C-alpha positions in Angstrom: -5.0 101.3 43.9 -8.0 99.9 42.5 -11.4 100.6 44.2 -14.4 97.6 43.4 -17.8 98.3 44.3 -20.1 95.5 45.5 -23.3 95.6 47.3 -24.4 93.3 50.7 -27.6 93.1 52.1 -28.7 93.8 55.4 -32.0 92.9 56.0 -31.3 90.3 58.2 -30.0 92.8 61.0 -31.2 96.2 62.6 -29.7 98.1 59.9 -30.2 101.3 61.8 -28.3 100.6 65.2 -25.2 100.5 62.3 -25.9 103.2 60.9 -26.2 105.4 63.9 -27.9 108.0 64.6 -27.4 111.1 62.2 -25.5 108.4 60.1 -22.5 108.9 63.0 -21.3 105.5 62.3 -21.8 105.1 58.5 -19.6 108.4 58.5 -16.7 106.8 60.5 -16.5 104.0 58.9 -15.7 105.7 55.9 -12.6 107.5 57.6 -11.2 104.0 59.3 -11.9 102.1 55.9 -11.3 105.1 53.7 -14.3 104.2 51.9 -17.3 105.4 49.9 -20.6 104.1 51.8 -24.0 104.4 50.5 -27.1 103.0 52.6 -30.5 102.6 51.2 -33.3 100.1 51.1 -31.0 97.6 54.0 -28.1 97.4 51.7 -24.9 98.5 51.8 -22.8 100.2 48.7 -19.3 99.6 49.1 -16.6 101.3 47.1 -13.1 101.1 48.2 -10.1 99.5 48.1 -10.4 96.7 50.9 -13.5 95.0 50.5 -12.2 91.8 52.4 -11.0 94.1 55.5 -14.2 95.5 55.3 -16.0 93.2 55.3 -14.7 91.5 58.1 -15.2 93.7 60.1 -18.6 94.3 59.1 -19.4 90.8 60.1 -18.3 91.6 63.7 -20.7 94.2 64.3 -23.5 93.0 62.8 -22.8 90.0 65.4 -22.8 92.4 68.2 -26.0 93.9 66.9 -27.5 90.8 66.8 -26.7 90.0 70.7 -28.3 93.1 71.3 -25.2 95.5 72.0 -25.3 99.0 71.1 -23.6 100.1 68.2 -21.9 103.7 68.7 -18.3 105.2 67.3 -16.7 104.9 70.9 -17.2 101.2 69.8 -16.1 100.6 66.7 -13.0 102.5 67.1 -11.9 100.3 70.1 -13.1 97.2 67.7 -11.4 98.4 65.2 -7.7 98.8 67.1 -7.8 95.3 67.7 -9.0 94.6 64.7 -6.2 96.0 62.6 -3.5 94.5 65.3 -5.5 90.8 64.8 -5.8 90.7 68.5 -7.8 87.9 69.9 -11.3 88.6 69.2 -12.8 85.6 70.8 -13.6 87.4 74.1 -16.8 89.3 71.9 -18.5 86.3 71.4 -18.6 84.8 75.1 -21.3 85.8 77.2 -20.1 86.7 80.8 -23.7 87.2 82.6 -27.4 87.8 82.7 -29.1 91.0 83.5 -32.3 90.4 85.9 -34.6 90.4 82.5 -32.7 88.0 81.0 -30.7 90.0 78.8 -27.2 88.4 77.7 -24.1 90.8 78.9 -20.8 90.8 76.8 -17.8 92.6 77.5 -17.5 95.7 75.0 -13.8 95.5 75.2 -10.9 93.4 75.8 -9.9 94.9 79.0 -13.4 94.1 80.5 -12.8 90.5 79.4 -9.4 90.6 81.5 -10.8 92.1 84.2 -13.2 89.2 84.7 -10.4 86.7 84.4 -8.5 88.7 86.7 -11.0 88.4 89.5 -11.3 84.6 88.9 -8.1 84.1 89.0 -6.9 86.4 92.4 -8.4 86.7 95.3 -7.9 90.4 95.7 -8.0 92.6 92.2 -7.5 96.2 91.6 -9.3 97.4 88.7 -8.1 100.9 88.1 -9.1 103.5 85.5 -11.7 106.3 84.5 -15.4 106.6 85.1 -17.4 104.7 82.2 -15.4 101.7 82.0 -17.5 98.8 83.3 -15.5 98.7 86.7 -18.5 98.9 89.3 -21.3 97.3 87.2 -18.5 93.9 85.9 -17.4 93.6 89.7 -20.8 93.5 91.0 -21.8 91.4 88.1 -19.1 88.8 89.2 -20.0 89.4 92.8 -23.7 88.1 92.2 -22.7 85.1 90.2 -20.6 84.2 92.8 -23.5 84.5 95.7 -25.8 82.7 93.1 -23.5 79.5 92.7 -23.1 79.5 96.6 -19.1 80.3 96.4 -19.4 83.1 99.0 -22.7 83.7 101.8 -22.8 87.5 101.2 -22.3 90.4 98.7 -20.2 93.2 100.8 -19.9 96.9 99.0 -19.0 100.0 100.3 -16.9 103.5 99.3 -15.9 106.1 101.0 -18.0 108.8 101.6 -15.5 111.7 101.0 -17.8 115.1 99.7 -16.7 116.2 96.6 -17.7 119.6 97.0 -20.4 118.9 99.3 -21.1 118.8 103.3 -22.4 115.4 105.0 -23.5 118.0 107.7 -25.6 120.0 105.9 -27.6 117.2 103.8 -31.1 116.0 105.5 -32.2 113.2 107.3 -30.4 110.0 109.1 -26.7 108.7 108.7 -28.3 106.4 105.9 -30.2 109.0 104.1 -27.1 110.6 103.8 -24.7 107.8 103.0 -27.2 106.4 100.2 -26.7 108.8 97.7 -22.9 108.1 97.7 -23.7 103.9 97.1 -26.3 104.8 94.4 -24.0 103.2 91.7 -24.0 100.1 93.5 -27.9 100.1 93.9 -28.2 100.7 90.4 -25.8 97.5 89.3 -27.8 95.3 91.9 -31.0 96.5 90.7 -30.4 95.5 86.8 -28.6 92.2 88.1 -31.0 90.9 90.5 -34.1 92.9 89.9 -35.1 96.0 92.8 -37.0 93.4 94.8 -34.8 90.5 95.2 -32.1 93.3 96.0 -34.8 94.5 99.1 -34.8 91.2 100.4 -31.7 90.3 100.7 -30.6 93.7 102.1 -33.1 92.8 105.0 -31.9 89.0 105.1 -28.6 90.3 105.4 -27.3 88.8 102.5 -26.2 92.0 101.1 -24.6 94.2 102.5 -23.8 98.1 101.6 -22.1 100.6 103.5 -20.0 103.2 104.2 -16.2 102.2 104.7 -15.9 103.6 108.2 -18.7 101.0 109.4 -15.9 98.3 107.7 -13.7 98.2 110.8 -13.1 95.5 113.2 -14.7 93.0 110.8 -13.5 89.5 109.4 -15.0 89.1 106.2 -14.7 85.4 106.1 -16.8 83.8 102.4 -18.0 87.2 101.3 -17.4 89.0 98.5 -16.4 92.4 98.8 -16.2 95.5 96.6 -14.7 98.7 97.5 -15.7 101.3 95.3 -14.2 104.4 94.4 -11.2 103.4 96.1 -8.8 106.6 95.4 -10.8 108.3 97.8 -9.2 106.1 100.6 -6.4 107.1 102.9 -3.8 104.9 103.3 -5.1 103.8 106.8 -8.4 103.5 105.3 -7.0 101.2 102.7 -4.7 98.9 105.3 -7.7 98.7 107.5 -10.1 97.6 104.4 -7.6 95.1 102.7 -6.7 93.2 106.5 -10.4 92.5 106.4 -10.2 89.8 104.0 -11.2 86.5 105.4 -11.0 82.6 104.2 -12.5 81.7 100.8 -13.5 85.6 100.3 -12.7 87.8 97.4 -12.1 91.6 97.3 -12.3 94.1 94.4 -11.1 97.2 94.5 -12.3 100.1 92.1 -11.0 103.3 92.1 -9.9 106.3 89.3 -6.1 107.6 90.2 -7.4 111.0 88.2 -10.5 111.8 90.2 -8.9 112.3 94.1 -11.4 114.2 96.1 -9.0 114.1 99.2 -6.5 117.0 100.3 -3.4 115.5 99.2 -1.8 118.1 100.9 -2.5 116.5 104.3 -3.9 113.3 103.4 -2.0 110.2 100.8 -4.7 108.6 98.5 -4.9 104.8 100.0 -5.1 103.6 96.2 -1.8 104.7 95.0 0.2 103.8 98.1 -1.5 100.1 97.6 -0.4 100.2 94.0 3.2 101.1 94.9 3.6 99.0 97.7 1.4 95.5 96.1 2.7 95.2 92.9 4.3 92.1 92.8 2.2 90.3 95.7 1.1 86.9 94.6 -2.5 86.7 94.9 -3.2 90.1 94.3 -4.5 91.0 90.6 -4.1 94.7 88.6 -6.3 95.9 85.5 -6.1 99.3 84.5 -8.2 100.6 81.8 -7.6 103.1 79.8 -9.7 106.1 78.1 -10.5 103.9 74.7 -12.1 101.6 77.2 -15.0 104.4 78.0 -18.6 102.6 76.8 -20.4 105.7 77.7 -21.4 108.7 75.4 -17.9 108.8 72.8 -17.6 112.6 74.1 -17.2 111.1 77.5 -13.6 109.9 76.2 -12.4 112.7 74.5 -13.4 114.7 77.6 -11.4 112.3 79.5 -8.3 112.2 77.3 -8.5 116.3 77.2 -8.6 116.8 81.4 -6.1 114.5 81.8 -3.8 116.3 79.1 -3.8 119.8 81.2 
């Protein structure tokens, strides 16, 4: 096997982003491509047997860096898996939204792009997978886009107030103050996409509603974009109640992680598990399952999820 050497000038890109903290990305690229890499004065010196493959992959990474996407070993691993399988990588070039500050949003994994397409194509979507895969943020982004286009008149966000080792009764404050901590991921996503002041105005106006699941009973949600988060902690009865709130010209997204159920399963069946087993072949209902490899938080999160799931 013959080795080739060449240099690549990276002065037009944020080379520090590519190298990673403590050269972590550099070392990982050496492992993936079985090569030697030296970075000096904004220049890569490459020595290895697959220069074409490495240059092609480096172009993918620099394109993402130029779009402001943070590169870490987790993202490199996901992109490499797609790259070596010669999958369609055109999704990485598609801007899917904007933050409140005008920063473009790009999908970081192929399954994130699939989630967006599934939501577009179905009135009801189930998005299943571990924390950190972008389920909540992308669902809220799609709701915000539908609201801004006028496709829906209201955004409704909800989740069950199931205590993960805590008791609501012992928490200080009124019901809203007790429930709000459970809804913070939804508030955070809205603030990032619309800006805190805009969100507060829309909440006061009633164009955005954020509430515990119990408050959904008895309502029919026409022309609304409705998101149920942490759906694994619904009972079968609660899930049925929620799904039957779907009104005309409405969309629903149900997010959950069946490995993180906080219910007492000796007494109650998870409504999400029941729905997944019951509704698989219903036209108009889409399903998207994320994997641990789709986690876009710190690379350690993916390792932690894998280790716990193997117990």
